[in-house]
N, C-alpha and C positions, 0 to 999 in steps of 0.2 A: 866764444862765439865771434865770428868775423863780422865786420861792419856791413850793415844792410842798407838798401835803398829806403828813403823815407816813405815812399808810396809803394804799397804792395802791387804785384802784378795784377792786371785785370782792369786797369784804368783807361785802356785805349781800345780802339776798334780792332787793331791787328791782333791783339791778344784774344779778344772775343772770337774773332774769325778762326784763329788757330785752334782754340778749344772746340769750337763748333765742328771744324774739320776733323779733329781727332775723334769726336763722338760719332761722326759719320763712318769712321773706320772701325768702330766697334767698342771704343772706350766709354765708360760712364763719364758724366761731367766731372765728378771729383777725381777720377783717375786721370782725365785729361789735364786738369789743373795741376795736380800733383806732378805729373810727368813734365809739364812745362816748367813748374817751379823748381824741380830737381835739376833741369838743364840750366836754369838761371843760376843755381847754387853750385853746380858741379857735383857735390855730394852734400847730404844734409840729413839731419834728424827730423823726426816728426814736428818738433817744436820749431825748427828753423824753416821747414816747409810752410807751416802755418803762418809764420811771420811774413813770408813773401807772397803768399796767396790769400784768397778769401775762404780757404777751406779750414773749418774748425779742426783743431789738433786731434780731437777724438775721431774725426772722420778720415784723417790722413792715414791712420793705421790700416783701416779697411781698404782704402784706395791703394795703398802700397802693396797689400796682400794680392789684390787683383792684378796689379802691374807685374808683381813677381810671378804669378801664375802664367801670365802672358809672355814671360821672358823679357820684359821691357826694362826691368831694373835688377840690380844685384843688391843683396842685403848682407850687411856686416853685423853679426851679433855683438852685443855689448851693452853698456849703459852710458848713453842711450844707444838704441839701435840706429844704425846709419844706413842710408840708401844712396845708390849710385845709378844713374840712368844709362841705358844702352845708348851708344853713340847714335846720332841722328840718322846717318846713312844706313846703319844696321836696322834701326827701328822702322825706318821708312820701308825698307825691303821686307821686313817681317810682317808688318801690318798689311802692305799691299798684297803680298803673297797669300796671306790668310783671307783677305777680302776676295781675291780671285778664286781661291779654292772654294770658299763658301758660295760665291756666285755660280761657279761651274756646277757644284753639287745641286744647287737650287734649280738652275735652268735645265740641267740634265733630267731632273725629276719632272719638271713642268713639261719638257719635251716628251717624256715617256708616257704621260697621262693625257697629252693633247688629243682631243677628239674622242676619248674613250666613252664619254657620256653625251656626245653631241647628238642633236636631233637631225636626222637625215634631211628633213625639210626645214631649212632656215630661210625660206624665201621671204618671210615677213621682216627679215633684217637686211633688206637689200641695200639700203642707203645708210651710210655712216657719217658722223660729224666729228670734226677735229677742230679744236680752238687754239689760238695762239700762233703767231708767226713761226716760231721755232718748231712747234709740233707739226704745223702744216708743211713746212719745208722737209721735215723728216719723213712724213707720209708720202710726199711727192717723190722724194729720192728713193724710197722703198718701191714705189710703183714703177719708177724708171728702171730700177735694178731688176724688176720682174719682167720687163718688156722683152719680147723675143724677136719681133719682126719690124715694127715701126711705131714711132710715137711723135707727137707734136706737143711742144711745151710753149704756152703763151704767157707773157707777163706784162703787166702794165708799166712797171719801172724796175730799175736794176736792183732795188732792195728785195725783189721777189725772185731773184735768181742767184742766191748766195753760193758759198763754197760747196755745201753738201749737195745741192742740186747740180751745180756745174760739174762736180766730180762724177756724179752718177750719170749725167748726160754724156760726158766724155768716155766713160767706161762702156756705156751702152753702144756708142758709136764705134768704139774699138772692137767690140765683139760682133759687129756686123748689123746692128739694128739701124734701120733707116731713121735717123734723128733729125728733126728740124726745130728750131726755136723761132717763134713768131712774135713780133712786137712792133708797135709804132715808135717805141723809144730807141733811139740809136745806141744808147748805152747798154741796153739789154742785148742788142744784136752784136755789139762789139765784144761783150763779155763771152758770148757764145762762140764767136769767131776765134777769139784768143785761145779757146780750148780745142779748136779744130772742128767744132760742130757747125753744121749748116744753119745760117740765119736768114730769115725772110722778113720783109716788112709788112706791116698792116696799115691800112688807111687810117689817118688820124681820126676821122669821124667815126670809125668803127669801134675805137678803143673803149669808150664808156659802155657800149652795149654788152661787152663780154669780159673785158680785161680789167675790171675793177681791182682784182687781185691777181690771180693766176688761173690757168686752165691747163689740164693735161689729159690727153687721150692716148691710149696705147692699145695696139693689137686688136682694134675694133671691139674690145670687150671691157676696157677699164677707163674710168673717167674721174677727174677731180676738178671741182670748181670752187674758187674761194672769193669772198667779198671782204672789203676793208671797212673799218669803222666809218660811219657816215653814209655809206652806200645803202645800208639797210637800217631801218629804225631799231634801236635797242641793241645794236651790235657794238661792243666796246673793244674788240680785238679782231684780228683776221680770223675768219671762220670759213672752214672748207667742208664741203659735202662731197663724198666720194662713194663709188660703187665699183665692184669688180666682178666680172663674169655673171652678170644678171641681165634679165630682159630689159630692165630700166637702163642699165649702163649701155647696152648695145643700141637702144633707141637714141639715147642722148649723144652717143658717139657719132651716130649718123647725122643728127641735127647739127652738131658742132662742126663736123667735117664739111657739111654744106655751107655753113657760115664762113668757115675759113676759106673755102673755095671762092666765095663771093667777095671777100674783103682782102685777100692777100694781094700785095702789090706784084705786078708782073714785070 
């Protein structure tokens, strides 16, 4: 047996993160640890793998069988049986492709059943809520992507107009949507201008009334409003309320449009 490290793998955060990442790609925890251990060894027996990992020797065999079925290791019969891992580049490609295929299959099915049992009258679900800055940004970007004629995007500060939203705004502008970004913050307007999108100013005194977080109105039918922690009691993260193609949304779009008309700098 070759010389081993005094401490088994698994004593640091990077190792734990790698194992967690492999489990998200479909491996069991033991399979992930054995796979990492085999790469540390190059080749190894169950006993050697157990030495450099915290996987019991009795569990190494089952994990190795699973890895073999997935095509991630080669097995050499003998006494003892020895294992060799698939090179990292090949394993990466194999796992990513399988994950993509599984995702495609799942979402194709979801798409095929979408709406098959929907209630034609869903007016009771007119207003939706999204929590968390990243989730709010993704929802805002999706609403920008769906805009066909015109939209206004308002943000209190540059942290509320990140890459996902800027990309969506730029693409909307490129396909002919009348896009404008409104803010009292020069950094927000500069970010919009840098992507070729029209930016307009808001009076500083108007900002707290509406732009605690961000606001989006599109095509006179869709609206999103968000608030930040501290602006509303018991809110611990950015929270957005949005509605699309409802009577509520159209009324709110009109009110926000009037507000913008009053407070936009000329």
